[in-house]
C-alpha positions as CSV (number, residue, x, y, z in Angstrom):
1,M,-217.7,-84.8,40.2
2,N,-221.2,-85.6,38.7
3,E,-223.1,-83.1,36.6
4,A,-223.8,-79.8,38.3
5,T,-227.5,-80.6,38.6
6,D,-226.9,-81.7,42.2
7,N,-226.7,-78.1,43.2
8,K,-228.8,-77.8,46.4
9,T,-229.6,-75.2,49.0
10,S,-229.6,-77.5,52.0
11,N,-226.7,-75.5,53.4
12,G,-228.8,-72.4,53.6
13,K,-226.9,-70.5,50.9
14,K,-228.5,-69.3,47.6
15,N,-227.2,-70.5,44.3
16,L,-225.4,-68.1,42.0
17,L,-224.5,-69.0,38.3
18,I,-221.6,-67.1,36.7
19,Y,-221.0,-67.0,32.9
20,A,-217.2,-66.5,32.3
21,H,-215.8,-66.8,28.9
22,Y,-212.4,-67.4,30.5
23,Y,-211.7,-68.8,33.9
24,A,-208.7,-70.3,35.8
25,P,-206.2,-71.6,34.7
26,D,-206.6,-69.1,31.8
27,T,-204.5,-66.0,32.1
28,A,-207.1,-63.4,30.9
29,S,-207.4,-60.6,33.4
30,T,-211.2,-61.0,33.5
31,G,-210.8,-64.7,34.2
32,Q,-208.5,-64.1,37.1
33,I,-210.9,-61.4,38.5
34,L,-213.9,-63.8,38.2
35,Q,-212.0,-66.6,39.9
36,E,-211.1,-64.5,42.9
37,L,-214.7,-63.1,43.0
38,A,-216.3,-66.6,42.8
39,E,-214.0,-68.1,45.4
40,G,-214.4,-65.1,47.6
41,M,-218.2,-65.5,47.6
42,T,-218.4,-69.2,48.4
43,D,-219.1,-68.4,52.0
44,T,-222.3,-66.7,50.9
45,F,-223.4,-68.5,47.8
46,N,-223.2,-71.9,46.1
47,I,-221.2,-70.9,43.0
48,T,-221.4,-72.5,39.6
49,V,-219.3,-71.2,36.7
50,I,-219.9,-71.8,33.0
51,C,-216.8,-71.2,31.0
52,A,-214.8,-72.3,27.9
53,V,-212.1,-74.9,28.3
54,P,-208.7,-73.3,28.9
55,S,-208.0,-71.6,25.6
56,Y,-207.1,-67.9,26.1
57,L,-203.9,-68.2,24.0
58,G,-205.7,-70.0,21.2
59,T,-204.7,-73.5,21.8
60,V,-206.7,-76.3,23.6
61,D,-205.1,-79.2,25.5
62,D,-205.9,-82.7,24.1
63,K,-207.7,-83.6,27.3
64,Y,-210.4,-81.1,26.5
65,K,-211.0,-82.2,22.9
66,T,-213.2,-85.3,23.3
67,Q,-216.4,-84.2,25.1
68,K,-218.8,-81.3,24.8
69,F,-218.8,-80.5,28.5
70,Y,-216.4,-81.1,31.3
71,F,-217.5,-81.0,35.0
72,E,-214.9,-80.0,37.5
73,E,-214.6,-78.4,40.9
74,L,-211.9,-75.9,42.0
75,N,-211.6,-74.3,45.5
76,G,-215.2,-74.9,46.3
77,V,-216.5,-73.6,42.9
78,K,-218.4,-75.9,40.5
79,I,-217.3,-75.5,36.9
80,V,-218.9,-76.5,33.6
81,R,-216.3,-76.2,30.9
82,I,-217.4,-76.0,27.2
83,R,-215.3,-77.4,24.4
84,V,-214.4,-74.8,21.9
85,P,-212.2,-74.9,18.7
86,E,-208.6,-73.6,18.7
87,F,-208.2,-70.2,17.1
88,D,-205.7,-67.7,15.8
89,K,-205.9,-64.3,17.5
90,T,-204.8,-62.5,14.4
91,K,-207.7,-63.9,12.3
92,G,-211.1,-62.5,12.8
93,K,-213.1,-65.5,11.5
94,S,-211.1,-67.9,13.6
95,R,-211.9,-65.9,16.8
96,I,-215.5,-65.5,15.9
97,K,-215.9,-69.2,15.5
98,N,-214.4,-69.8,18.9
99,I,-216.5,-67.1,20.6
100,L,-219.8,-68.4,19.0
101,S,-218.9,-72.0,20.1
102,Y,-218.6,-70.7,23.7
103,F,-221.8,-68.7,23.4
104,F,-224.1,-71.5,22.1
105,G,-222.3,-74.1,24.3
106,A,-223.0,-71.9,27.4
107,M,-226.6,-71.6,26.4
108,R,-226.9,-75.4,26.4
109,A,-224.8,-75.8,29.6
110,T,-227.3,-73.6,31.4
111,F,-229.7,-76.5,31.5
112,K,-227.1,-78.6,33.4
113,T,-226.7,-76.3,36.4
114,G,-229.9,-76.9,38.4
115,K,-231.9,-74.3,40.3
116,Q,-230.3,-70.8,40.4
117,H,-231.4,-67.7,42.4
118,Y,-228.9,-65.3,40.8
119,V,-227.2,-65.2,37.4
120,F,-224.0,-63.1,37.1
121,T,-222.6,-62.4,33.7
122,I,-219.7,-60.2,32.4
123,S,-219.4,-58.1,29.3
124,Q,-217.1,-60.6,27.6
125,P,-217.5,-61.8,24.9
126,P,-218.7,-58.4,23.6
127,I,-222.5,-58.2,23.5
128,L,-222.8,-61.9,23.9
129,G,-221.9,-61.9,27.5
130,G,-224.9,-59.7,28.3
131,L,-227.2,-61.8,26.2
132,L,-226.1,-64.9,28.0
133,G,-227.1,-63.3,31.3
134,V,-230.6,-62.5,29.9
135,W,-230.9,-66.1,28.7
136,G,-229.8,-67.4,32.1
137,K,-232.3,-65.1,33.9
138,W,-235.1,-66.3,31.7
139,I,-234.3,-70.0,31.9
140,K,-233.6,-70.0,35.7
141,R,-236.2,-67.4,36.7
142,A,-233.4,-65.7,38.5
143,K,-232.1,-62.2,39.2
144,L,-229.5,-60.9,36.8
145,I,-226.3,-59.0,37.7
146,Y,-224.5,-57.6,34.6
147,N,-220.8,-56.8,35.3
148,I,-219.7,-54.4,32.6
149,Q,-215.9,-54.3,32.4
150,D,-215.9,-53.0,28.8
151,F,-218.7,-51.2,26.9
152,N,-219.5,-52.4,23.4
153,P,-220.1,-51.2,20.7
154,E,-218.3,-48.2,22.1
155,Q,-215.0,-50.0,22.4
156,T,-215.3,-51.4,18.8
157,M,-216.0,-47.8,17.6
158,S,-213.1,-46.3,19.5
159,V,-210.5,-48.3,17.6
160,G,-212.3,-48.3,14.3
161,Y,-212.7,-52.1,14.2
162,T,-215.8,-51.6,12.1
163,H,-217.6,-48.5,10.7
164,N,-220.7,-50.5,9.6
165,K,-223.5,-48.4,11.0
166,A,-226.0,-51.2,10.8
167,V,-223.8,-53.6,12.7
168,L,-222.9,-51.0,15.4
169,G,-226.6,-50.0,15.7
170,L,-227.6,-53.6,16.3
171,M,-224.8,-54.1,18.8
172,M,-225.9,-51.1,20.7
173,W,-229.6,-52.2,20.7
174,L,-228.7,-55.6,21.9
175,D,-226.4,-54.4,24.8
176,K,-229.0,-51.9,25.9
177,F,-231.5,-54.7,25.8
178,S,-229.2,-56.7,28.2
179,C,-228.8,-53.6,30.5
180,K,-232.6,-53.0,30.7
181,R,-233.2,-56.6,31.7
182,S,-230.6,-56.6,34.4
183,N,-231.7,-56.3,38.0
184,L,-228.3,-54.6,38.7
185,I,-225.4,-53.4,36.6
186,I,-222.0,-53.3,38.3
187,T,-219.3,-51.4,36.5
188,V,-215.7,-50.7,37.5
189,G,-215.1,-46.9,37.2
190,R,-216.6,-43.5,37.5
191,D,-216.3,-42.8,33.8
192,L,-218.0,-46.1,33.0
193,G,-220.9,-45.1,35.2
194,E,-221.2,-41.9,33.2
195,T,-221.5,-44.1,30.0
196,I,-224.5,-45.9,31.4
197,E,-226.1,-42.5,32.0
198,K,-225.3,-41.4,28.5
199,R,-226.7,-44.5,26.9
200,F,-230.2,-43.8,28.2
201,S,-231.3,-40.2,27.3
202,N,-234.3,-40.5,29.6
203,K,-232.9,-40.4,33.1
204,R,-235.9,-42.3,34.5
205,K,-235.0,-45.3,32.3
206,V,-231.4,-45.6,33.4
207,P,-231.0,-49.1,34.8
208,K,-230.0,-49.6,38.4
209,Y,-226.2,-49.6,38.7
210,T,-223.4,-49.3,41.1
211,I,-219.6,-48.8,40.8
212,I,-217.2,-51.3,42.4
213,N,-213.5,-51.1,41.5
214,N,-211.5,-54.1,40.4
215,W,-208.8,-55.2,42.8
216,I,-205.8,-57.3,43.4
217,N,-204.9,-59.8,46.1
218,E,-202.3,-57.8,48.0
219,T,-201.0,-60.9,49.7
220,E,-200.1,-62.5,46.3
221,I,-198.6,-59.3,44.7
222,Y,-196.4,-57.2,46.9
223,P,-193.1,-55.2,46.8
224,L,-189.9,-57.2,46.7
225,E,-186.3,-56.0,46.9
226,P,-184.4,-55.9,43.6
227,D,-182.0,-58.6,44.9
228,N,-184.8,-61.0,45.7
229,E,-183.7,-64.4,44.4
230,K,-186.8,-65.0,42.3
231,V,-186.8,-61.5,40.8
232,A,-183.1,-61.8,40.1
233,E,-183.8,-65.2,38.3
234,F,-186.5,-63.6,36.2
235,K,-184.2,-60.7,35.2
236,K,-181.3,-63.0,34.4
237,K,-183.6,-65.2,32.2
238,Y,-184.8,-62.3,30.1
239,N,-181.5,-60.3,30.1
240,L,-182.8,-57.5,32.4
241,T,-180.1,-57.7,35.0
242,D,-178.5,-54.3,35.9
243,K,-180.9,-52.5,33.5
244,F,-183.5,-49.8,34.1
245,V,-186.7,-51.5,32.9
246,F,-189.9,-49.9,31.6
247,M,-192.5,-52.7,31.5
248,Y,-195.8,-53.2,29.9
249,S,-197.5,-56.3,31.3
250,G,-200.9,-57.6,30.1
251,N,-202.9,-58.1,26.9
252,I,-200.9,-56.9,23.9
253,G,-204.1,-56.1,22.0
254,L,-206.0,-53.5,20.0
255,Y,-207.1,-51.1,22.7
256,Y,-203.7,-49.8,24.0
257,D,-202.0,-48.0,21.0
258,L,-198.9,-50.1,21.6
259,E,-197.9,-49.6,17.9
260,G,-197.6,-45.9,18.7
261,L,-195.6,-46.6,21.8
262,I,-193.1,-48.8,20.0
263,K,-192.2,-45.9,17.7
264,V,-191.5,-43.7,20.8
265,I,-189.4,-46.5,22.3
266,E,-187.3,-46.6,19.2
267,K,-185.9,-43.1,20.0
268,F,-184.4,-44.5,23.2
269,Q,-182.0,-47.0,21.6
270,G,-178.7,-46.9,23.4
271,T,-180.0,-44.6,26.2
272,K,-178.5,-45.0,29.7
273,T,-179.5,-43.8,33.1
274,P,-177.2,-41.2,34.8
275,D,-175.6,-44.1,36.7
276,G,-174.8,-46.0,33.5
277,R,-177.6,-48.6,33.4
278,E,-179.0,-49.5,30.0
279,V,-182.7,-48.6,29.4
280,T,-184.8,-51.5,28.3
281,F,-188.5,-51.9,27.5
282,A,-190.1,-55.2,28.3
283,F,-193.5,-56.4,27.0
284,V,-194.9,-59.2,29.0
285,G,-197.9,-61.0,27.6
286,A,-199.6,-61.9,24.3
287,G,-202.3,-60.6,22.0
288,S,-203.3,-59.7,18.5
289,V,-200.8,-56.9,18.2
290,L,-197.7,-58.8,19.5
291,D,-196.5,-60.0,16.1
292,K,-196.7,-56.5,14.7
293,L,-194.5,-55.2,17.5
294,V,-192.0,-58.0,17.1
295,I,-191.8,-57.4,13.3
296,Y,-191.3,-53.6,13.9
297,T,-188.4,-54.1,16.3
298,R,-186.7,-56.6,13.9
299,E,-187.1,-54.3,10.9
300,H,-185.8,-51.3,12.8
301,Q,-183.0,-53.4,14.5
302,M,-184.2,-52.3,18.0
303,T,-182.1,-53.9,20.7
304,N,-183.7,-52.1,23.6
305,V,-187.0,-54.2,23.6
306,V,-187.6,-57.6,25.1
307,F,-190.7,-59.7,24.6
308,I,-191.7,-62.0,27.4
309,P,-194.5,-64.6,27.4
310,Y,-197.4,-64.5,29.9
311,Q,-196.3,-65.5,33.3
312,D,-198.1,-68.1,35.5
313,K,-200.1,-66.5,38.3
314,S,-197.5,-67.9,40.8
315,D,-194.7,-66.0,39.0
316,L,-196.5,-62.8,38.3
317,N,-195.2,-61.1,41.5
318,Y,-191.6,-61.6,40.3
319,S,-192.2,-60.3,36.8
320,L,-194.0,-57.2,38.0
321,N,-191.2,-56.5,40.5
322,A,-188.7,-56.8,37.7
323,G,-190.0,-53.5,36.2
324,D,-188.7,-50.2,37.5
325,V,-191.6,-48.2,35.9
326,H,-194.8,-49.6,34.5
327,F,-196.9,-48.5,31.6
328,C,-200.7,-48.3,32.0
329,M,-202.3,-47.5,28.7
330,N,-205.5,-47.1,26.8
331,A,-206.0,-45.9,23.2
332,K,-207.7,-42.6,22.6
333,G,-211.5,-42.9,22.9
334,I,-211.4,-45.7,25.6
335,K,-212.4,-43.3,28.4
336,G,-215.8,-44.4,29.8
337,V,-215.5,-47.6,27.8
338,S,-212.9,-49.7,29.5
339,C,-210.8,-49.6,32.6
340,P,-207.3,-51.2,32.6
341,S,-207.3,-53.6,35.4
342,K,-203.5,-54.1,35.2
343,F,-203.2,-50.9,37.3
344,Y,-204.1,-52.8,40.4
345,G,-201.2,-55.2,40.1
346,L,-198.8,-52.4,39.6
347,A,-200.1,-50.7,42.7
348,A,-199.8,-53.9,44.7
349,A,-196.2,-54.3,43.6
350,G,-195.5,-50.7,44.7
351,K,-194.3,-49.5,41.3
352,P,-194.4,-46.0,39.8
353,V,-196.7,-45.7,36.8
354,L,-196.5,-43.9,33.5
355,G,-200.2,-43.6,32.5
356,V,-201.2,-42.9,28.9
357,L,-204.8,-42.3,29.7
358,E,-207.5,-39.8,29.0
359,K,-208.3,-37.1,31.4
360,G,-211.3,-38.1,33.6
361,S,-210.8,-41.8,33.1
362,E,-210.9,-43.9,36.3
363,V,-207.3,-45.0,36.5
364,R,-205.9,-41.6,35.5
365,C,-208.0,-40.1,38.3
366,L,-206.5,-42.7,40.7
367,I,-202.9,-42.0,39.5
368,E,-203.4,-38.2,40.0
369,E,-205.1,-38.6,43.4
370,I,-202.5,-41.0,44.7
371,G,-199.5,-39.2,43.2
372,C,-198.0,-42.5,42.1
373,G,-196.8,-41.6,38.7
374,L,-197.0,-39.3,35.6
375,V,-199.9,-39.1,33.1
376,V,-200.2,-38.0,29.5
377,E,-203.0,-38.0,26.9
378,P,-203.2,-40.9,24.4
379,G,-201.8,-39.9,21.1
380,D,-199.5,-37.3,22.6
381,Y,-196.3,-39.1,21.6
382,A,-194.1,-36.2,22.3
383,G,-195.5,-36.1,25.8
384,V,-194.9,-39.8,26.3
385,E,-191.3,-39.3,25.2
386,D,-190.9,-36.5,27.7
387,E,-192.2,-38.5,30.6
388,I,-190.0,-41.5,29.7
389,R,-187.1,-39.2,29.7
390,W,-188.1,-37.8,33.1
391,F,-188.2,-41.3,34.6
392,I,-184.7,-42.0,33.1
393,E,-183.2,-38.8,34.4
394,N,-184.7,-39.4,37.9
395,S,-184.0,-43.1,38.0
396,N,-181.9,-42.8,41.2
397,S,-184.1,-40.3,43.0
398,D,-186.2,-40.9,46.0
399,E,-189.2,-39.6,44.1
400,L,-189.7,-42.8,42.2
401,K,-189.5,-44.9,45.4
402,Q,-192.1,-42.6,47.0
403,M,-194.4,-42.9,44.0
404,G,-194.3,-46.7,44.4
405,E,-194.9,-46.5,48.2
406,K,-197.9,-44.3,47.7
407,N,-199.3,-46.7,45.2
408,R,-199.0,-49.7,47.5
409,K,-200.4,-47.8,50.6
410,Y,-203.5,-46.6,48.7
411,L,-204.2,-50.1,47.3
412,V,-204.0,-51.8,50.7
413,E,-206.4,-49.2,52.2
414,N,-208.9,-49.1,49.3
415,L,-208.5,-51.6,46.5
416,T,-208.0,-55.0,48.0
417,E,-209.8,-58.2,47.0
418,K,-211.5,-58.4,50.4
419,V,-212.9,-54.9,50.2
420,S,-214.3,-55.3,46.7
421,V,-215.7,-58.8,47.1
422,E,-217.6,-57.7,50.2
423,K,-219.1,-54.9,48.1
424,Y,-220.2,-57.5,45.5
425,K,-221.8,-59.7,48.1
426,R,-223.8,-56.8,49.7
427,A,-224.9,-55.5,46.3
428,I,-226.2,-58.9,45.2
429,L,-227.9,-59.8,48.5
430,E,-229.7,-56.4,48.5
431,L,-231.6,-57.3,45.3
């Protein structure tokens, strides 16, 4: 493929530029969502994506270390990949260097994408994602759509990552600047919509926004029988055969209070279900907190925990189906700030959910409305313990199966990729 400057509108479709820190084949949830969104809109727009070279786990393949930019095409989407340095997720300076390399590289790459009618950006990296959108709008004289998956600095404040008032104040000013200059903000939950309203005390100055839920492709993630060959292989590989499995699947990072959860899990060492199955807790994924969890389990000689690496998208259905109950968690203070997209995969797989989520948050509202699991407030560790115990005691009951069936049914009717992507297309075309 030649440089993306050959982007034309001779096919009658308008051009849409997407800034995506991570994109396929990276395993970041936002990258997967953006891939599905981009590919789902190719019938309506000519799509170009500016992203980092595959690097979500911190490493960069040798083939992406020699040039500043790489021009590719994937499933009808033009891609401009930016070379970034490798990084260590546990070291702040290393991550910042990586993020800034993407940010400034994306600014330069914008000039390589030809005429654009729309610019679509996402709230990752924090603050910088919005600023990239404003830059693209200015350079391309295009309409800006700002997709806010996570609010910052609110997310930073909620986990105490920094208490520097000057830094937090600057972050807030910059992201409000991005919001004000957006032609449309799209966010992913009712509580996140409330945050937009709160940011602007003068109601007349609230930017135009709409709410569109995230989704999952229900044809790729779906319920499988426990004796399915691939599921059985996954269980055997990670020593989960004939066990009752609580699973956490996704980013093992700062915003989920997994360090609090691991202390609760410790109390269930040696626990068995009424029919004699061992109770095991599986963490599938990677992130900045993973090493702390591994160290804790070793120091406390915990034998009821298994750590499993990120699964390829092609294997995700088997790993999700290997869990009997899935955790869906956010740390306290995340309500209105972030929405755990992992819920949609759990719903697609038809699994019951133990939600550790604040009252009024989008996914907790969904769990309660659907009746697909149990919920407890973040920080209520005694409550988490009680709900884990309930699932264990009822492991053979029809109630768990019914929870999973309700989850799948609701997703198929309301939260599919097709439904949400169509909403995105309509919202953009109406600008």
